[in-house]
C-alpha positions in Angstrom: -146.5 -45.6 -96.0 -143.6 -43.3 -95.4 -143.8 -40.4 -92.9 -145.8 -37.3 -94.0 -146.9 -38.8 -97.3 -150.2 -39.9 -98.6 -151.7 -42.4 -101.0 -153.5 -40.5 -103.8 -155.7 -43.6 -104.4 -157.3 -43.4 -101.0 -160.8 -42.0 -101.2 -162.8 -39.9 -98.8 -165.7 -42.1 -97.7 -168.2 -39.3 -97.5 -168.1 -38.2 -101.2 -165.7 -40.7 -103.0 -163.4 -37.9 -104.1 -159.6 -38.6 -103.8 -158.5 -37.5 -100.4 -155.8 -35.3 -102.0 -158.4 -33.1 -103.6 -160.4 -32.8 -100.4 -157.3 -31.8 -98.5 -156.0 -29.4 -101.1 -159.4 -27.6 -101.2 -159.7 -27.4 -97.4 -156.1 -26.4 -96.7 -156.2 -23.8 -99.4 -159.5 -22.4 -98.0 -157.9 -22.2 -94.6 -154.8 -20.4 -95.9 -152.4 -23.2 -95.2 -151.8 -23.7 -99.0 -151.7 -21.0 -101.6 -154.1 -21.5 -104.4 -152.6 -23.9 -106.9 -150.0 -25.1 -104.4 -149.0 -28.8 -104.5 -150.2 -31.1 -101.8 -147.6 -33.5 -100.6 -148.3 -34.2 -96.9 -150.4 -36.0 -94.4 -153.7 -37.7 -94.5 -157.2 -36.4 -93.8 -158.1 -33.3 -92.0 -161.4 -34.9 -92.8 -164.3 -33.1 -94.3 -164.2 -29.5 -93.0 -163.2 -30.3 -89.4 -161.0 -27.3 -89.0 -163.6 -24.8 -87.7 -166.4 -26.6 -86.0 -166.1 -24.3 -83.0 -167.0 -21.2 -84.9 -169.2 -19.6 -82.4 -168.9 -16.3 -80.7 -167.6 -17.6 -77.4 -164.0 -16.7 -78.1 -164.7 -13.2 -79.4 -164.6 -11.9 -75.9 -163.6 -8.2 -75.5 -161.5 -8.1 -72.4 -159.1 -5.5 -70.9 -155.9 -4.9 -72.7 -154.4 -8.2 -71.7 -151.3 -9.1 -73.6 -148.1 -11.1 -73.1 -145.5 -8.8 -71.6 -142.3 -10.6 -72.5 -140.3 -11.4 -75.7 -140.2 -15.0 -76.8 -136.9 -16.5 -75.5 -134.5 -18.6 -77.6 -134.3 -22.3 -77.3 -131.7 -23.7 -74.9 -129.7 -26.9 -74.5 -128.0 -26.5 -71.1 -128.1 -27.8 -67.6 -129.9 -24.7 -66.5 -133.4 -23.1 -66.7 -134.0 -20.2 -69.1 -136.5 -17.4 -68.4 -137.2 -14.0 -70.1 -135.2 -10.9 -69.4 -136.5 -9.3 -66.2 -137.4 -12.6 -64.5 -135.6 -14.8 -62.0 -136.0 -18.5 -61.0 -135.2 -20.4 -57.8 -135.2 -24.1 -56.9 -137.8 -25.2 -54.3 -138.4 -28.5 -52.6 -136.3 -30.9 -54.6 -136.7 -34.6 -54.2 -135.7 -35.7 -50.7 -136.4 -32.3 -48.9 -137.3 -33.1 -45.3 -140.8 -32.1 -44.3 -140.2 -32.7 -40.6 -137.5 -33.9 -38.2 -138.3 -37.5 -38.8 -136.3 -37.3 -42.0 -132.6 -36.7 -42.2 -131.2 -34.3 -44.7 -131.0 -35.6 -48.3 -127.8 -37.5 -48.9 -126.0 -37.4 -52.1 -124.9 -41.0 -51.8 -128.4 -42.4 -51.8 -128.3 -43.8 -48.3 -131.4 -42.1 -46.9 -133.7 -44.7 -45.3 -137.3 -45.6 -46.2 -138.4 -43.6 -43.1 -136.5 -40.6 -44.4 -138.3 -40.9 -47.7 -141.7 -41.2 -46.0 -141.1 -37.8 -44.4 -139.6 -36.0 -47.3 -140.7 -34.9 -50.8 -140.9 -37.8 -53.3 -139.3 -38.3 -56.7 -140.3 -37.3 -60.1 -142.3 -34.1 -59.4 -145.3 -33.7 -61.8 -148.7 -32.0 -61.5 -149.2 -29.6 -58.6 -151.4 -26.8 -57.2 -151.0 -23.9 -54.8 -153.6 -23.6 -52.0 -153.2 -20.2 -50.2 -153.5 -20.0 -46.4 -156.1 -17.4 -45.6 -155.9 -16.0 -49.1 -152.3 -15.2 -48.9 -150.0 -15.0 -51.9 -146.9 -15.3 -49.7 -147.8 -18.5 -47.8 -149.6 -21.6 -48.7 -149.7 -25.3 -49.4 -148.1 -26.7 -52.5 -149.5 -30.1 -53.4 -147.0 -32.0 -55.6 -147.4 -35.3 -57.5 -144.6 -37.8 -57.6 -145.2 -39.9 -60.7 -142.5 -42.7 -60.6 -139.0 -43.4 -59.4 -135.5 -43.8 -60.7 -134.0 -46.7 -58.8 -130.5 -45.9 -59.9 -130.7 -42.5 -58.2 -132.8 -43.6 -55.2 -130.5 -46.3 -53.9 -126.7 -46.2 -53.4 -126.1 -48.8 -56.1 -129.5 -49.0 -57.8 -132.1 -51.7 -57.1 -130.8 -55.1 -55.8 -132.1 -58.6 -55.7 -131.2 -61.7 -53.8 -132.3 -65.0 -55.4 -134.9 -63.2 -57.4 -136.3 -61.3 -54.4 -136.1 -57.6 -53.7 -135.2 -56.5 -50.1 -138.1 -55.1 -48.1 -136.3 -51.9 -47.0 -135.4 -50.9 -50.6 -139.0 -51.5 -51.8 -140.5 -49.5 -48.8 -138.3 -46.6 -49.8 -139.5 -46.9 -53.4 -143.2 -47.0 -52.2 -142.6 -43.9 -50.1 -141.0 -42.1 -53.0 -144.3 -42.3 -54.9 -147.5 -40.4 -54.3 -148.2 -36.8 -53.3 -146.5 -34.3 -51.0 -148.4 -31.5 -49.3 -145.8 -28.9 -48.5 -146.2 -25.8 -46.5 -144.2 -23.0 -48.2 -143.6 -19.4 -47.3 -142.1 -16.4 -49.1 -139.6 -14.5 -46.9 -137.3 -11.7 -48.2 -138.0 -12.7 -51.8 -137.2 -16.4 -51.3 -139.7 -19.3 -51.1 -138.8 -22.1 -48.7 -140.4 -25.1 -47.0 -141.9 -24.6 -43.5 -140.3 -27.6 -41.9 -142.4 -29.4 -39.2 -145.6 -27.6 -40.2 -148.7 -29.6 -39.2 -149.8 -29.2 -42.8 -146.9 -31.1 -44.2 -148.0 -34.6 -45.2 -147.0 -37.5 -47.5 -149.5 -39.8 -49.3 -147.6 -42.7 -50.7 -148.1 -46.0 -52.6 -148.8 -47.5 -49.2 -151.2 -45.0 -47.6 -154.7 -46.2 -46.8 -157.4 -44.4 -48.7 -161.2 -44.7 -49.1 -163.2 -45.4 -52.2 -166.6 -43.8 -52.9 -169.0 -43.9 -55.7 -170.4 -46.8 -57.8 -167.4 -49.2 -57.2 -167.3 -48.6 -53.4 -170.2 -51.0 -52.8 -168.9 -53.7 -55.1 -167.7 -57.1 -53.9 -165.0 -56.7 -56.6 -163.0 -54.7 -54.0 -162.8 -57.5 -51.4 -159.3 -58.7 -50.6 -157.7 -60.5 -47.7 -156.7 -57.1 -46.3 -160.1 -55.4 -46.6 -161.7 -58.5 -45.0 -159.5 -58.2 -42.0 -160.1 -54.5 -41.8 -163.9 -54.9 -42.2 -164.1 -52.3 -44.9 -164.1 -53.4 -48.6 -164.0 -49.7 -49.8 -160.4 -49.4 -48.6 -157.4 -49.1 -50.9 -153.7 -49.0 -50.1 -151.8 -46.4 -51.8 -151.9 -44.2 -54.9 -149.4 -44.9 -57.8 -148.1 -43.1 -60.8 -149.6 -39.8 -60.0 -149.2 -37.7 -63.1 -151.3 -34.7 -63.8 -153.7 -33.1 -61.4 -156.6 -30.9 -60.8 -158.4 -29.0 -58.1 -162.0 -28.4 -57.1 -164.0 -25.2 -56.6 -164.3 -26.1 -52.9 -160.6 -26.1 -52.3 -159.4 -29.7 -52.5 -156.6 -31.3 -54.6 -157.2 -33.9 -57.3 -154.3 -36.3 -58.1 -154.6 -38.6 -61.1 -153.5 -42.2 -61.2 -152.0 -42.8 -64.6 -149.8 -45.8 -65.5 -150.9 -47.8 -62.5 -151.5 -51.2 -64.3 -147.8 -51.9 -64.4 -147.6 -52.0 -60.7 -149.7 -55.2 -60.6 -149.1 -58.6 -62.2 -151.0 -61.8 -62.9 -149.1 -65.0 -63.7 -151.8 -67.6 -64.7 -153.1 -68.3 -68.1 -154.5 -65.1 -69.7 -157.6 -67.0 -70.8 -158.6 -66.8 -67.1 -158.2 -63.1 -66.8 -161.0 -60.7 -66.5 -161.9 -58.4 -69.4 -160.8 -55.2 -67.6 -157.4 -56.7 -66.7 -156.7 -57.3 -70.3 -158.1 -54.0 -71.6 -156.4 -51.9 -69.0 -153.0 -53.6 -69.3 -152.3 -55.5 -66.0 -148.8 -57.0 -66.5 -148.2 -60.6 -67.2 -144.4 -60.3 -66.7 -144.0 -59.1 -63.2 -144.4 -55.7 -61.7 -142.7 -52.5 -62.8 -140.2 -52.5 -59.9 -140.6 -56.2 -58.8 -142.4 -55.2 -55.6 -144.3 -58.4 -55.6 -141.1 -60.4 -55.1 -140.5 -59.2 -51.5 -141.0 -61.6 -48.6 -140.9 -59.9 -45.2 -141.6 -61.2 -41.6 -145.1 -59.6 -41.5 -146.1 -60.5 -45.0 -148.5 -63.3 -44.1 -150.5 -60.9 -42.0 -150.6 -57.7 -44.1 -149.8 -58.7 -47.7 -147.7 -55.5 -47.8 -146.0 -56.7 -51.0 -147.9 -59.8 -52.0 -150.9 -57.5 -52.9 -149.1 -56.4 -56.1 -149.6 -60.0 -57.4 -153.3 -60.3 -58.4 -153.2 -64.0 -59.4 -156.1 -65.8 -57.8 -155.3 -68.4 -55.2 -157.1 -71.7 -54.6 -159.5 -70.1 -52.0 -162.0 -67.3 -52.3 -161.5 -63.6 -52.6 -161.0 -63.2 -48.8 -157.8 -65.2 -49.0 -155.8 -63.4 -51.6 -155.4 -60.1 -53.5 -157.0 -60.9 -56.9 -159.1 -57.7 -56.5 -156.3 -55.4 -55.3 -155.9 -53.6 -58.6 -159.6 -52.7 -58.6 -158.8 -50.1 -56.0 -156.6 -48.2 -58.4 -157.0 -46.1 -61.5 -159.1 -43.2 -60.2 -159.2 -39.5 -59.5 -158.1 -39.1 -55.8 -159.4 -36.2 -53.8 -157.2 -34.8 -51.0 -158.0 -32.0 -48.5 -154.7 -30.3 -48.1 -156.0 -28.1 -45.2 -156.9 -31.2 -43.2 -153.9 -33.5 -42.7 -156.0 -35.8 -40.5 -158.4 -36.7 -43.3 -157.9 -39.7 -45.5 -157.7 -39.3 -49.2 -160.7 -40.4 -51.2 -160.8 -42.2 -54.6 -163.8 -40.9 -56.5 -164.7 -43.9 -58.7 -167.7 -42.3 -60.5 -165.2 -40.3 -62.6 -164.0 -43.5 -64.3 -161.2 -45.9 -64.1 -158.4 -45.6 -66.6 -155.0 -44.1 -67.0 -156.0 -40.6 -65.9 -153.7 -37.8 -67.0 -155.3 -34.9 -65.3 -158.8 -33.5 -64.3 -160.3 -30.0 -64.9 -163.7 -28.7 -63.9 -165.8 -26.7 -66.4 -166.9 -23.2 -66.0 -169.3 -23.0 -63.1 -172.9 -21.8 -63.4 -175.3 -21.6 -60.4 -178.0 -24.1 -60.7 -176.2 -26.2 -63.3 -174.2 -29.5 -62.8 -170.5 -29.4 -62.1 -168.5 -31.0 -64.9 -165.1 -32.6 -64.8 -162.9 -33.4 -67.9 -160.1 -36.0 -68.0 -158.0 -37.7 -70.7 -156.8 -41.3 -70.9 -153.1 -40.9 -71.7 -152.4 -43.8 -74.1 -152.4 -44.1 -77.8 -155.9 -44.5 -79.3 -157.6 -43.8 -76.0 -160.5 -41.4 -75.1 -161.6 -38.1 -73.6 -164.1 -38.3 -70.8 -166.4 -35.9 -68.9 -168.3 -36.4 -65.7 -171.5 -34.5 -65.0 -172.7 -34.3 -61.4 -176.2 -35.1 -60.4 -176.2 -32.3 -57.9 -176.5 -28.7 -59.2 -173.8 -26.1 -58.3 -174.4 -23.9 -55.3 -171.8 -21.1 -55.0 -172.0 -21.3 -51.2 -170.2 -24.6 -51.5 -167.0 -22.8 -52.7 -166.5 -21.8 -49.0 -167.5 -25.0 -47.3 -165.9 -26.2 -44.1 -166.3 -29.9 -44.8 -164.5 -30.0 -48.2 -164.5 -33.8 -48.6 -168.3 -33.9 -47.9 -168.7 -31.4 -50.7 -166.6 -33.6 -52.9 -169.0 -36.5 -52.2 -171.9 -34.2 -53.1 -170.6 -33.4 -56.5 -168.4 -36.3 -57.4 -170.0 -39.5 -56.2 -173.2 -39.4 -58.2 -173.6 -38.3 -61.8 -173.1 -39.5 -65.4 -169.8 -40.4 -67.1 -169.4 -39.8 -70.8 -166.9 -40.5 -73.6 -166.3 -38.1 -76.5 -167.1 -38.9 -80.1 -165.7 -36.3 -82.6 -167.7 -36.0 -85.8 -167.2 -34.2 -89.1 -168.1 -30.5 -89.6 -166.8 -29.7 -86.1 -169.6 -31.5 -84.3 -169.3 -33.9 -81.5 -171.4 -36.0 -79.1 -170.9 -37.1 -75.5 -171.7 -40.8 -75.2 -173.1 -41.9 -71.8 -171.4 -44.8 -70.1 -174.3 -46.3 -68.3 -176.1 -49.7 -68.4 -178.8 -48.2 -70.6 -176.4 -46.6 -73.1 -176.7 -47.6 -76.7 -173.7 -49.4 -78.2 -172.3 -48.6 -81.7 -174.1 -51.8 -82.8 -177.4 -50.5 -81.6 -177.6 -52.8 -78.5 -177.8 -52.0 -74.8 -174.5 -51.7 -73.0 -175.8 -53.3 -69.8 -176.8 -56.5 -71.8 -173.1 -57.2 -72.5 -171.3 -59.4 -70.1 -169.0 -57.4 -67.8 -171.1 -54.2 -68.2 -174.3 -55.1 -66.4 -173.9 -52.6 -63.5 -172.4 -49.1 -63.2 -169.6 -50.6 -61.0 -168.6 -53.0 -63.8 -168.7 -50.2 -66.4 -166.5 -48.0 -64.2 -164.0 -50.9 -63.6 -163.6 -51.2 -67.4 -164.3 -47.6 -68.5 -162.3 -47.8 -71.7 -163.9 -51.1 -72.6 -167.3 -49.4 -72.3 -166.1 -46.5 -74.4 -165.0 -49.0 -77.1 -168.5 -50.4 -77.2 -170.3 -47.1 -77.5 -168.1 -45.8 -80.3 -165.9 -43.1 -78.8 -163.2 -41.5 -80.9 -159.7 -43.0 -80.4 -157.3 -40.0 -79.8 -153.6 -39.3 -80.1 -152.7 -39.6 -76.4 -155.2 -37.2 -74.7 -153.4 -35.7 -71.7 -154.1 -32.4 -69.9 -157.3 -30.5 -70.2 -157.9 -26.8 -69.4 -160.9 -24.6 -69.3 -160.7 -21.0 -70.4 -162.0 -18.8 -67.5 -163.1 -16.2 -70.0 -165.1 -18.3 -72.5 -165.6 -21.7 -70.9 -164.0 -23.4 -73.9 -162.2 -26.6 -73.1 -158.8 -27.4 -74.4 -156.9 -30.8 -74.5 -153.4 -31.7 -75.5 -153.0 -34.7 -77.8 -149.3 -35.3 -77.2 -148.3 -37.5 -80.1 -149.0 -40.9 -81.7 -146.4 -42.3 -84.0 -148.5 -45.5 -84.4 -151.3 -43.5 -86.2 -151.4 -44.8 -89.8 -153.7 -45.9 -92.6 -151.8 -49.0 -93.6 -153.3 -52.0 -91.8 -157.0 -51.5 -92.4 -157.7 -51.1 -88.7 -160.2 -48.3 -88.4 -159.2 -47.7 -84.7 -155.6 -46.8 -85.7 -156.5 -45.0 -89.0 -156.4 -41.2 -89.0 -159.8 -39.7 -88.1 -161.5 -36.3 -88.1 -159.9 -35.2 -84.9 -156.5 -36.9 -85.3 -155.6 -36.2 -89.0 -151.8 -36.8 -89.1 -150.2 -40.1 -89.7 -147.1 -40.7 -87.6 -148.2 -37.8 -85.4 -144.8 -37.2 -83.8 -145.5 -33.5 -82.8 -149.0 -33.7 -81.4 -151.8 -31.0 -81.4 -154.3 -29.2 -79.3 -158.0 -29.1 -79.9 -160.8 -27.2 -78.2 -164.5 -27.5 -77.9 -167.6 -25.6 -76.6 -170.4 -27.4 -74.9 -173.8 -27.1 -76.5 -177.2 -26.3 -75.0 -177.8 -30.0 -75.1 -175.3 -31.5 -72.7 -174.8 -34.4 -75.0 -173.5 -32.2 -77.9 -170.4 -30.0 -78.4 -168.7 -28.2 -81.2 -164.9 -28.4 -81.7 -162.0 -27.2 -83.7 -158.2 -27.6 -84.0 -156.5 -24.9 -82.0 -152.7 -25.5 -82.5 -150.5 -28.1 -84.3 -147.1 -28.9 -82.9 -144.2 -28.8 -85.3 -140.6 -27.8 -85.6 -140.0 -24.7 -87.8 -137.9 -26.7 -90.3 -140.9 -28.9 -91.4 -142.9 -28.0 -94.5 -146.1 -26.0 -94.4 -148.0 -29.2 -94.8 -146.7 -30.5 -91.5 -146.1 -27.1 -89.8 -149.8 -26.3 -90.1 -149.8 -23.5 -87.5 -146.8 -21.8 -89.1 -144.5 -22.0 -86.1 -141.1 -20.4 -86.2 -137.9 -20.8 -84.2 -139.3 -18.5 -81.5 -142.2 -20.8 -80.7 -141.6 -24.2 -82.3 -142.5 -27.1 -80.1 -143.4 -30.8 -80.1 -145.4 -33.1 -77.8 -147.6 -30.7 -75.9 -148.4 -32.2 -72.5 -149.1 -30.0 -69.5 -151.8 -27.4 -70.1 -153.3 -24.8 -67.7 -155.1 -21.5 -67.7 -154.4 -19.0 -65.0 -157.2 -16.9 -63.7 -156.5 -14.1 -66.1 -157.0 -16.2 -69.2 -153.4 -16.9 -70.1 -152.9 -20.5 -71.5 -149.7 -22.1 -70.6 -148.5 -25.0 -72.7 -145.7 -27.4 -71.5 -143.9 -30.1 -73.5 -142.7 -33.6 -72.8 -140.3 -35.3 -75.3 -140.5 -32.3 -77.6 -136.8 -31.4 -77.5 -134.9 -31.0 -80.8 -131.5 -29.6 -81.8 -132.5 -26.1 -80.9 -134.2 -26.5 -77.5 -135.0 -28.7 -74.5 -138.6 -29.1 -73.3 -140.3 -25.8 -72.6 -143.3 -23.8 -71.7 -145.1 -21.4 -74.0 -147.9 -18.9 -73.4 -150.8 -17.6 -75.5 -154.1 -15.7 -74.7 -156.9 -17.5 -76.7 -159.5 -14.8 -75.9 -157.3 -12.2 -77.4 -156.2 -14.2 -80.4 -156.4 -12.5 -83.8 -157.8 -15.1 -86.2 -160.6 -15.4 -88.8 -163.1 -18.1 -89.6 -161.2 -19.2 -92.6 -157.9 -19.9 -90.8 -156.6 -22.2 -88.1 -156.8 -20.6 -84.7 -153.0 -20.3 -84.5 -151.6 -19.6 -87.9 -148.8 -17.9 -89.8 -150.5 -14.5 -89.4 -150.6 -14.4 -85.6 -147.3 -16.0 -84.5 -146.4 -13.1 -82.3 -149.2 -14.2 -79.9 -147.6 -17.6 -79.1 -144.4 -17.0 -77.1 -141.8 -19.2 -75.5 -141.5 -18.3 -71.8 -139.4 -21.0 -70.3 -136.9 -23.7 -71.2 -135.9 -26.5 -68.9 -132.5 -28.1 -68.2 -131.2 -31.0 -70.3 -133.1 -34.3 -70.0 -136.1 -32.9 -68.2 -139.8 -32.8 -68.8 -141.4 -29.5 -68.0 -144.6 -30.3 -66.1 -147.0 -29.1 -63.4 -148.0 -25.4 -63.1 -149.3 -23.5 -60.1 -149.8 -19.8 -59.3 -150.2 -17.6 -56.3 -153.5 -15.6 -56.2 -151.7 -12.4 -57.1 -149.9 -14.1 -60.1 -146.6 -12.9 -58.9 -145.1 -16.3 -58.2 -145.3 -19.2 -60.7 -144.4 -22.8 -59.8 -143.1 -25.3 -62.4 -141.8 -28.8 -62.0 -138.6 -30.2 -63.6 -139.0 -34.0 -63.9 -136.0 -36.3 -64.4 -133.3 -33.7 -65.4 -130.0 -35.2 -66.5 -127.6 -33.1 -64.3 -129.6 -30.4 -62.6 -129.6 -29.0 -60.0 -125.9 -29.3 -59.2 -125.3 -32.9 -58.0 -122.0 -32.5 -56.3 -118.8 -34.3 -57.2 -120.2 -37.6 -58.7 -119.8 -37.6 -62.5 -122.9 -38.2 -64.5 -121.2 -41.0 -66.4 -120.1 -42.8 -63.3 -120.5 -46.6 -63.8 -122.4 -46.9 -60.6 -125.1 -44.6 -62.1 -124.8 -42.5 -58.9 -125.6 -39.1 -60.3 -128.3 -37.7 -58.0 -129.9 -35.2 -60.2 -133.1 -34.2 -58.5 -136.6 -33.5 -59.8 -137.5 -30.1 -58.3 -139.9 -27.3 -58.3 -138.9 -24.0 -59.9 -140.4 -20.7 -58.8 -140.4 -17.8 -61.3 -140.9 -14.2 -60.3 -140.6 -10.9 -62.0 -137.6 -8.8 -60.8 -138.9 -6.0 -58.7 -142.3 -7.7 -58.4 -145.4 -7.7 -60.6 -147.6 -10.2 -62.3 -145.8 -13.0 -64.2 -146.4 -13.1 -68.0 -148.0 -9.7 -68.7 
């Protein structure tokens, strides 16, 4: 089937009418089509799934909050673009020394692994600002470092000798991953790193961390290393840290996304465990060939051998077959306590976590966390704590103990989106009912909660969760409690092969969904129920109205929504990754959902309220705009530019040099209003 077309012979299963008639009636009713207009576009918005969230929660009357800037034009330059009256500065680019153990960043790529272990990592992504004593001019910026570019990291890219990587290079790569906790301070209008601060700390792909929750007591964590250490609930490192979150008690949450590619298994796949197959452990070597290194202390520590999870001839205490089971989690970090180990909270599920947001808090009610699995046809999850929220815990002294209180025990759910804007949270527990009517715990590999967690998406398959178009960042409106999620894109979505898992569905209605969309939902009085609706469809302005469903124009067109965050005032910030076109690079837009003018019979964002969605920022060529943090006074905003082509200025080495030595650096950008004042309003 060609892009953006439909087969008029396909019928809606609920009423046996041609899908074209269902769509035309619904789109006309919503104002997307004029009455009598021809329908020539995508497949099912399903039966009346546009306004399932029609309650009063978004009709909040707030102070006269409005966006105080004009939407800026798109840009295709090696620079950042901000509205008139604003300025931007670069902060903490890759390789910025955090202490005197690191030499200054070198343009030729010759910094050592020790330098990298004591400097900011590569590929800045999610982040959060933690104020020191409530200050808006001094605090701790936690920054994720998702992956690496070996060409930029080393003088001549990655090297191999007889099929083996050198240990020093790989250690440098391991140290370029993870998280940086960076003490920053505003002085005379300029933000800078406080070098040698006791708060400055790096967590890398080699840093020891603890695991807690259902998996922590499982023998499926035992490896040669944990046996020697006498603690099976011990993991080494955090990898592919993409989006992020934070907690009401002041800790940072970093999310392990595309971690399976860091592990490999080389024996016959028929011997593999179900979760290794479902989650995508590599059969063709690791992403950066870390498993090929042989070093002098390898026999003792398994520093590099641990990335190969192929079972040996002995038992689990003699190899690293279980090493990958320590990865794929939400990791909690206390930025105020650099002596504390990071903790992997396994109860929140094991999958390719994109980010993690907590729901609107209510005293005496559970604490809820939301997270998306960033892959095509994957799921949205929520975790509901067993313990009930006590507001006094927002000011706890032992923050990680509070994390254990609310994040180690509870119930994990996967979302099913139904017609008429209804939805159900499906529990992932041994007693859960599968879509075939059986008991989940009676199925091999899902008998215990630990086994269910280790194969979270496999459990979600069995209970009948809705496959989504790459669920990425979640965000919770501080005004209404509504939850938003970006569905970045899915060009594999089609109705051609008869596979119901890849067909369009009620929440993912567009075939070849190259632009993505955003949905939102409200929790019901019954915690297993929710109501949902479409909030915004991505598109370029040049597309037809049947693709450009939200009526976007050149001032706010976008594709591939990714990063998503509310600030405390209720402004929703939308970032894009891979959404560049001939008019603009990746960007960030803003909208205030609680002030949005729309009616029940229209999409939330539509042709009549375009002035309420504005482009605020455009990144440099080649970059993804990601990560968002704010100071408490909202006068400084922090964004990350990941993998720019030529920015910031890289010196004298040409970008097209055959050695690939262009050292463009992922960096944080700080945006402030000229003369002071809150950003965005």
